[in-house]
N, CA, C and O atoms as a CHARMM CRD file, in Angstrom:
* protein
*
  236
    1    1 MET  N     18.59100 -14.49900 -22.58600 PROA 1      0.00000
    2    1 MET  CA    17.90700 -13.02400 -22.71300 PROA 1      0.00000
    3    1 MET  C     18.71300 -12.05400 -23.38800 PROA 1      0.00000
    4    1 MET  O     18.24900 -11.40200 -24.32300 PROA 1      0.00000
    5    2 LEU  N     19.94500 -11.90500 -22.96300 PROA 2      0.00000
    6    2 LEU  CA    20.67800 -11.00900 -23.62600 PROA 2      0.00000
    7    2 LEU  C     20.87700 -10.95700 -25.06300 PROA 2      0.00000
    8    2 LEU  O     21.08500  -9.88900 -25.63800 PROA 2      0.00000
    9    3 ASP  N     20.81100 -12.27100 -25.76700 PROA 3      0.00000
   10    3 ASP  CA    20.69300 -12.60400 -26.99600 PROA 3      0.00000
   11    3 ASP  C     19.49600 -11.77700 -27.87300 PROA 3      0.00000
   12    3 ASP  O     19.69900 -11.17700 -28.92900 PROA 3      0.00000
   13    4 LEU  N     18.18000 -11.90200 -27.15700 PROA 4      0.00000
   14    4 LEU  CA    17.22300 -11.45800 -27.67400 PROA 4      0.00000
   15    4 LEU  C     16.96700  -9.96800 -27.50900 PROA 4      0.00000
   16    4 LEU  O     16.15100  -9.38400 -28.22300 PROA 4      0.00000
   17    5 ILE  N     17.75500  -9.28800 -26.45000 PROA 5      0.00000
   18    5 ILE  CA    17.85100  -7.83200 -26.43500 PROA 5      0.00000
   19    5 ILE  C     18.76500  -7.51600 -27.54800 PROA 5      0.00000
   20    5 ILE  O     18.51400  -6.67600 -28.41200 PROA 5      0.00000
   21    6 LYS  N     19.67700  -8.12200 -27.49800 PROA 6      0.00000
   22    6 LYS  CA    20.87100  -7.71400 -28.41000 PROA 6      0.00000
   23    6 LYS  C     20.20100  -7.48200 -29.88500 PROA 6      0.00000
   24    6 LYS  O     20.39100  -6.44800 -30.52600 PROA 6      0.00000
   25    7 ASN  N     19.44300  -8.50400 -30.31600 PROA 7      0.00000
   26    7 ASN  CA    18.98000  -8.82700 -31.54600 PROA 7      0.00000
   27    7 ASN  C     17.56500  -7.84200 -31.64700 PROA 7      0.00000
   28    7 ASN  O     17.09500  -7.51500 -32.73700 PROA 7      0.00000
   29    8 LYS  N     17.10400  -7.52000 -30.62300 PROA 8      0.00000
   30    8 LYS  CA    15.78700  -6.56400 -30.95200 PROA 8      0.00000
   31    8 LYS  C     15.94500  -5.68700 -29.69000 PROA 8      0.00000
   32    8 LYS  O     15.54500  -6.20300 -28.64600 PROA 8      0.00000
   33    9 PRO  N     16.45700  -4.46700 -29.62000 PROA 9      0.00000
   34    9 PRO  CA    16.51600  -3.48700 -28.53900 PROA 9      0.00000
   35    9 PRO  C     15.18600  -3.07600 -28.10700 PROA 9      0.00000
   36    9 PRO  O     14.98700  -2.64000 -26.97300 PROA 9      0.00000
   37   10 THR  N     14.31700  -3.19800 -28.94000 PROA 10     0.00000
   38   10 THR  CA    12.77900  -2.64400 -28.48400 PROA 10     0.00000
   39   10 THR  C     12.06100  -3.52000 -28.02800 PROA 10     0.00000
   40   10 THR  O     10.92400  -3.12700 -27.77000 PROA 10     0.00000
   41   11 ILE  N     12.37900  -5.13900 -27.70500 PROA 11     0.00000
   42   11 ILE  CA    11.86900  -5.99400 -27.24800 PROA 11     0.00000
   43   11 ILE  C     11.09300  -5.84400 -25.89200 PROA 11     0.00000
   44   11 ILE  O     11.63700  -5.19600 -24.99800 PROA 11     0.00000
   45   12 SER  N     10.11100  -6.28700 -25.72400 PROA 12     0.00000
   46   12 SER  CA     9.27200  -6.15300 -24.34000 PROA 12     0.00000
   47   12 SER  C      9.42800  -7.29200 -23.41700 PROA 12     0.00000
   48   12 SER  O      9.97200  -8.30200 -23.86500 PROA 12     0.00000
   49   13 ALA  N      9.06800  -7.27700 -22.31800 PROA 13     0.00000
   50   13 ALA  CA     9.16200  -8.19400 -21.32700 PROA 13     0.00000
   51   13 ALA  C      8.45600  -9.47400 -21.63400 PROA 13     0.00000
   52   13 ALA  O      8.85500 -10.63200 -21.50800 PROA 13     0.00000
   53   14 ALA  N      7.26500  -8.98500 -22.08500 PROA 14     0.00000
   54   14 ALA  CA     6.14200 -10.09600 -22.62400 PROA 14     0.00000
   55   14 ALA  C      6.72300 -10.86400 -23.64400 PROA 14     0.00000
   56   14 ALA  O      6.72900 -12.09500 -23.60800 PROA 14     0.00000
   57   15 GLU  N      7.23600 -10.17000 -24.59100 PROA 15     0.00000
   58   15 GLU  CA     8.00300 -10.74100 -25.79200 PROA 15     0.00000
   59   15 GLU  C      8.98200 -11.76300 -25.35100 PROA 15     0.00000
   60   15 GLU  O      9.05400 -12.84600 -25.93300 PROA 15     0.00000
   61   16 ILE  N      9.82200 -11.42500 -24.23000 PROA 16     0.00000
   62   16 ILE  CA    10.97400 -12.19500 -23.90000 PROA 16     0.00000
   63   16 ILE  C     10.41400 -13.45900 -23.53800 PROA 16     0.00000
   64   16 ILE  O     10.74600 -14.53800 -24.02700 PROA 16     0.00000
   65   17 ALA  N      9.39500 -13.24300 -22.50100 PROA 17     0.00000
   66   17 ALA  CA     8.56800 -14.40300 -21.93300 PROA 17     0.00000
   67   17 ALA  C      8.32800 -15.35300 -22.74100 PROA 17     0.00000
   68   17 ALA  O      8.72500 -16.50500 -22.56200 PROA 17     0.00000
   69   18 MET  N      7.59200 -14.93200 -23.80700 PROA 18     0.00000
   70   18 MET  CA     7.06400 -15.99900 -24.89200 PROA 18     0.00000
   71   18 MET  C      8.12500 -16.65000 -25.54300 PROA 18     0.00000
   72   18 MET  O      8.12100 -17.87300 -25.68800 PROA 18     0.00000
   73   19 LYS  N      9.11400 -15.86600 -25.98400 PROA 19     0.00000
   74   19 LYS  CA    10.22300 -16.80200 -26.66500 PROA 19     0.00000
   75   19 LYS  C     11.27300 -17.35200 -25.64300 PROA 19     0.00000
   76   19 LYS  O     12.27600 -17.88600 -26.11600 PROA 19     0.00000
   77   20 MET  N     11.13700 -17.27100 -24.32900 PROA 20     0.00000
   78   20 MET  CA    11.95500 -18.01900 -23.70300 PROA 20     0.00000
   79   20 MET  C     11.13700 -19.17300 -22.68800 PROA 20     0.00000
   80   20 MET  O     11.61500 -19.84800 -21.77600 PROA 20     0.00000
   81   21 ASP  N      9.74000 -19.12700 -23.20600 PROA 21     0.00000
   82   21 ASP  CA     8.91900 -19.81500 -22.45500 PROA 21     0.00000
   83   21 ASP  C      8.98300 -19.81100 -20.78200 PROA 21     0.00000
   84   21 ASP  O      9.23900 -20.81000 -20.10900 PROA 21     0.00000
   85   22 MET  N      8.71600 -18.56900 -20.29000 PROA 22     0.00000
   86   22 MET  CA     9.08700 -18.15800 -19.10700 PROA 22     0.00000
   87   22 MET  C      7.78500 -17.27400 -18.64400 PROA 22     0.00000
   88   22 MET  O      7.04000 -16.79100 -19.49800 PROA 22     0.00000
   89   23 SER  N      7.58300 -17.11400 -17.41200 PROA 23     0.00000
   90   23 SER  CA     6.47500 -16.43600 -16.99300 PROA 23     0.00000
   91   23 SER  C      6.86600 -14.67700 -16.95600 PROA 23     0.00000
   92   23 SER  O      7.97300 -14.23800 -16.64500 PROA 23     0.00000
   93   24 SER  N      6.06100 -14.11400 -17.22300 PROA 24     0.00000
   94   24 SER  CA     6.57000 -12.44000 -17.22100 PROA 24     0.00000
   95   24 SER  C      7.17500 -12.03000 -15.96700 PROA 24     0.00000
   96   24 SER  O      8.12600 -11.24900 -15.98800 PROA 24     0.00000
   97   25 ARG  N      6.62400 -12.57100 -14.66900 PROA 25     0.00000
   98   25 ARG  CA     7.10000 -12.18900 -13.55900 PROA 25     0.00000
   99   25 ARG  C      8.69000 -12.63800 -13.48800 PROA 25     0.00000
  100   25 ARG  O      9.55900 -11.89000 -13.04200 PROA 25     0.00000
  101   26 GLY  N      8.94400 -13.96100 -13.98900 PROA 26     0.00000
  102   26 GLY  CA    10.24900 -14.28600 -13.88100 PROA 26     0.00000
  103   26 GLY  C     11.09600 -13.38800 -14.92100 PROA 26     0.00000
  104   26 GLY  O     12.13900 -12.87100 -14.51900 PROA 26     0.00000
  105   27 VAL  N     10.73300 -13.22400 -16.04000 PROA 27     0.00000
  106   27 VAL  CA    11.42000 -12.15900 -16.69500 PROA 27     0.00000
  107   27 VAL  C     11.90500 -10.90600 -16.42600 PROA 27     0.00000
  108   27 VAL  O     12.95900 -10.36700 -16.76500 PROA 27     0.00000
  109   28 GLU  N     10.82500 -10.45600 -15.65300 PROA 28     0.00000
  110   28 GLU  CA    10.79900  -8.90600 -14.69700 PROA 28     0.00000
  111   28 GLU  C     12.08000  -9.02800 -13.65300 PROA 28     0.00000
  112   28 GLU  O     12.91700  -8.15400 -13.42800 PROA 28     0.00000
  113   29 LYS  N     11.99400 -10.51900 -13.00600 PROA 29     0.00000
  114   29 LYS  CA    13.19700 -10.68400 -11.92000 PROA 29     0.00000
  115   29 LYS  C     14.42100 -10.54400 -12.55400 PROA 29     0.00000
  116   29 LYS  O     15.37800  -9.91700 -12.10000 PROA 29     0.00000
  117   30 HSD  N     14.37000 -11.23900 -13.79200 PROA 30     0.00000
  118   30 HSD  CA    15.88200 -11.37700 -14.47200 PROA 30     0.00000
  119   30 HSD  C     16.36500 -10.00400 -14.83200 PROA 30     0.00000
  120   30 HSD  O     17.50900  -9.59100 -14.64200 PROA 30     0.00000
  121   31 ILE  N     15.28700  -9.28400 -15.41900 PROA 31     0.00000
  122   31 ILE  CA    15.67500  -8.05100 -15.94200 PROA 31     0.00000
  123   31 ILE  C     16.29600  -6.95600 -14.96700 PROA 31     0.00000
  124   31 ILE  O     17.24600  -6.19500 -15.15400 PROA 31     0.00000
  125   32 LYS  N     15.39600  -7.13100 -13.78300 PROA 32     0.00000
  126   32 LYS  CA    15.76400  -6.47100 -12.31800 PROA 32     0.00000
  127   32 LYS  C     17.16800  -6.57900 -12.15100 PROA 32     0.00000
  128   32 LYS  O     17.87800  -5.58600 -11.99300 PROA 32     0.00000
  129   33 LYS  N     17.59800  -7.73800 -12.18000 PROA 33     0.00000
  130   33 LYS  CA    19.10800  -8.18100 -11.63100 PROA 33     0.00000
  131   33 LYS  C     19.86500  -7.54500 -12.71900 PROA 33     0.00000
  132   33 LYS  O     20.77000  -6.75800 -12.44200 PROA 33     0.00000
  133   34 LEU  N     19.56800  -7.82400 -13.92500 PROA 34     0.00000
  134   34 LEU  CA    20.78600  -7.19200 -14.97600 PROA 34     0.00000
  135   34 LEU  C     20.76000  -5.80700 -14.93000 PROA 34     0.00000
  136   34 LEU  O     21.79700  -5.23200 -15.26000 PROA 34     0.00000
  137   35 ARG  N     19.72700  -5.09300 -14.56600 PROA 35     0.00000
  138   35 ARG  CA    19.73700  -3.56200 -14.35200 PROA 35     0.00000
  139   35 ARG  C     20.41700  -3.24700 -13.15100 PROA 35     0.00000
  140   35 ARG  O     21.23300  -2.32700 -13.21100 PROA 35     0.00000
  141   36 GLU  N     20.24400  -3.82100 -12.08400 PROA 36     0.00000
  142   36 GLU  CA    20.80200  -3.70800 -10.69600 PROA 36     0.00000
  143   36 GLU  C     22.68400  -3.92900 -10.87200 PROA 36     0.00000
  144   36 GLU  O     23.52700  -3.26400 -10.27000 PROA 36     0.00000
  145   37 THR  N     22.90600  -4.86900 -11.70700 PROA 37     0.00000
  146   37 THR  CA    24.31200  -5.25000 -11.75300 PROA 37     0.00000
  147   37 THR  C     25.07300  -4.28600 -13.12000 PROA 37     0.00000
  148   37 THR  O     26.23800  -4.39600 -13.50300 PROA 37     0.00000
  149   38 GLY  N     24.13200  -3.45900 -13.60800 PROA 38     0.00000
  150   38 GLY  CA    24.73900  -2.68100 -14.66700 PROA 38     0.00000
  151   38 GLY  C     25.20100  -3.29500 -16.05600 PROA 38     0.00000
  152   38 GLY  O     26.10000  -2.90300 -16.80000 PROA 38     0.00000
  153   39 ILE  N     24.31600  -4.38600 -16.19800 PROA 39     0.00000
  154   39 ILE  CA    24.62400  -5.06800 -17.58000 PROA 39     0.00000
  155   39 ILE  C     23.92700  -4.42500 -18.76300 PROA 39     0.00000
  156   39 ILE  O     24.38200  -4.27100 -19.89600 PROA 39     0.00000
  157   40 ILE  N     22.38100  -3.97500 -18.14800 PROA 40     0.00000
  158   40 ILE  CA    21.66300  -3.60000 -18.98700 PROA 40     0.00000
  159   40 ILE  C     20.82800  -2.30800 -18.73200 PROA 40     0.00000
  160   40 ILE  O     20.24100  -2.28900 -17.65000 PROA 40     0.00000
  161   41 LYS  N     20.68000  -1.25500 -19.52200 PROA 41     0.00000
  162   41 LYS  CA    19.92900  -0.34400 -19.16200 PROA 41     0.00000
  163   41 LYS  C     18.75000   0.13000 -20.07400 PROA 41     0.00000
  164   41 LYS  O     18.82600  -0.17000 -21.26500 PROA 41     0.00000
  165   42 ARG  N     17.62900   0.86500 -19.61900 PROA 42     0.00000
  166   42 ARG  CA    16.58700   1.13600 -20.51900 PROA 42     0.00000
  167   42 ARG  C     16.68800   2.67700 -20.92700 PROA 42     0.00000
  168   42 ARG  O     16.88300   3.56300 -20.09500 PROA 42     0.00000
  169   43 ASN  N     16.54600   2.88500 -22.19400 PROA 43     0.00000
  170   43 ASN  CA    16.79300   4.17900 -22.79100 PROA 43     0.00000
  171   43 ASN  C     15.07800   4.69500 -23.37900 PROA 43     0.00000
  172   43 ASN  O     14.29000   4.03200 -24.05400 PROA 43     0.00000
  173   44 GLY  N     14.94800   5.84300 -22.92500 PROA 44     0.00000
  174   44 GLY  CA    13.60600   6.29300 -23.33800 PROA 44     0.00000
  175   44 GLY  C     12.41600   5.84100 -22.53700 PROA 44     0.00000
  176   44 GLY  O     12.55700   5.54600 -21.35000 PROA 44     0.00000
  177   45 THR  N     11.13000   5.76900 -23.20100 PROA 45     0.00000
  178   45 THR  CA    10.02200   5.57700 -22.23200 PROA 45     0.00000
  179   45 THR  C      9.84400   4.02800 -22.37600 PROA 45     0.00000
  180   45 THR  O     10.42900   3.27000 -23.15000 PROA 45     0.00000
  181   46 ASP  N      8.83200   3.73200 -21.38000 PROA 46     0.00000
  182   46 ASP  CA     8.56400   2.06500 -21.47400 PROA 46     0.00000
  183   46 ASP  C      8.08600   1.38800 -22.91100 PROA 46     0.00000
  184   46 ASP  O      8.37500   0.29400 -23.39400 PROA 46     0.00000
  185   47 PHE  N      7.19200   2.52000 -23.43900 PROA 47     0.00000
  186   47 PHE  CA     6.63400   2.11600 -24.81700 PROA 47     0.00000
  187   47 PHE  C      7.30000   2.44000 -25.97700 PROA 47     0.00000
  188   47 PHE  O      6.92100   1.89600 -27.01500 PROA 47     0.00000
  189   48 GLY  N      8.30900   3.29400 -26.01200 PROA 48     0.00000
  190   48 GLY  CA     8.84600   3.88000 -26.91900 PROA 48     0.00000
  191   48 GLY  C     10.46400   3.79800 -26.95800 PROA 48     0.00000
  192   48 GLY  O     11.25600   4.30600 -27.75200 PROA 48     0.00000
  193   49 GLY  N     10.65700   3.05500 -25.92800 PROA 49     0.00000
  194   49 GLY  CA    12.19900   3.17000 -25.43400 PROA 49     0.00000
  195   49 GLY  C     12.96900   1.74400 -25.92100 PROA 49     0.00000
  196   49 GLY  O     12.35100   0.91000 -26.58400 PROA 49     0.00000
  197   50 TYR  N     13.95600   1.60800 -25.64400 PROA 50     0.00000
  198   50 TYR  CA    14.88100   0.40900 -26.08300 PROA 50     0.00000
  199   50 TYR  C     15.96000   0.09200 -25.00300 PROA 50     0.00000
  200   50 TYR  O     16.55700   0.88500 -24.27500 PROA 50     0.00000
  201   51 TRP  N     16.06300  -1.29300 -25.08200 PROA 51     0.00000
  202   51 TRP  CA    17.25800  -1.80900 -24.08600 PROA 51     0.00000
  203   51 TRP  C     18.73800  -1.67300 -24.75500 PROA 51     0.00000
  204   51 TRP  O     19.01500  -1.88800 -25.93500 PROA 51     0.00000
  205   52 GLU  N     19.64900  -1.24900 -23.67800 PROA 52     0.00000
  206   52 GLU  CA    21.02500  -0.98700 -24.17100 PROA 52     0.00000
  207   52 GLU  C     22.04800  -2.10200 -23.32900 PROA 52     0.00000
  208   52 GLU  O     22.03900  -2.03500 -22.10000 PROA 52     0.00000
  209   53 ILE  N     22.76800  -2.94000 -23.88200 PROA 53     0.00000
  210   53 ILE  CA    23.56900  -3.75500 -23.19100 PROA 53     0.00000
  211   53 ILE  C     24.76700  -2.94100 -22.84500 PROA 53     0.00000
  212   53 ILE  O     25.45200  -2.39400 -23.70800 PROA 53     0.00000
  213   54 VAL  N     25.01000  -2.86900 -21.56100 PROA 54     0.00000
  214   54 VAL  CA    26.28500  -1.86000 -21.37700 PROA 54     0.00000
  215   54 VAL  C     27.50800  -2.41900 -21.06300 PROA 54     0.00000
  216   54 VAL  O     28.55400  -2.00700 -21.56400 PROA 54     0.00000
  217   55 ASN  N     27.43300  -3.63000 -20.00400 PROA 55     0.00000
  218   55 ASN  CA    28.54900  -4.22200 -19.65100 PROA 55     0.00000
  219   55 ASN  C     28.40500  -5.71100 -19.50100 PROA 55     0.00000
  220   55 ASN  O     27.63900  -6.13300 -18.63400 PROA 55     0.00000
  221   56 LEU  N     29.00500  -6.46300 -20.19100 PROA 56     0.00000
  222   56 LEU  CA    29.00900  -7.90800 -19.99600 PROA 56     0.00000
  223   56 LEU  C     30.11100  -8.34900 -19.36300 PROA 56     0.00000
  224   56 LEU  O     30.49900  -9.48000 -19.65700 PROA 56     0.00000
  225   57 GLY  N     30.80600  -7.62400 -18.43200 PROA 57     0.00000
  226   57 GLY  CA    31.75500  -8.02100 -17.81500 PROA 57     0.00000
  227   57 GLY  C     33.14400  -8.49800 -18.27500 PROA 57     0.00000
  228   57 GLY  O     33.98500  -8.93900 -17.49200 PROA 57     0.00000
  229   58 ASN  N     33.29000  -8.39800 -19.36900 PROA 58     0.00000
  230   58 ASN  CA    34.62800  -8.83800 -20.02500 PROA 58     0.00000
  231   58 ASN  C     35.43200  -7.85000 -20.50800 PROA 58     0.00000
  232   58 ASN  O     36.23000  -8.07400 -21.41800 PROA 58     0.00000
  233   59 ASP  N     35.30300  -6.73200 -19.97300 PROA 59     0.00000
  234   59 ASP  CA    36.19500  -5.38900 -20.36700 PROA 59     0.00000
  235   59 ASP  C     37.60200  -5.72400 -20.34500 PROA 59     0.00000
  236   59 ASP  O     38.44500  -4.86700 -20.61000 PROA 59     0.00000
């Protein structure tokens, strides 16, 4: 999932679900965990924003 976000920061949860052959709900759960742990954050609006990978834990 992080590779998809890294390669296309504007990717939607639906696009991630299709590429990973997961349910949209499953993707949303993973995104929620990544956001809560500070690994990714969303910049901008839902439709015009982009994902940013903030911390991979190997600082």
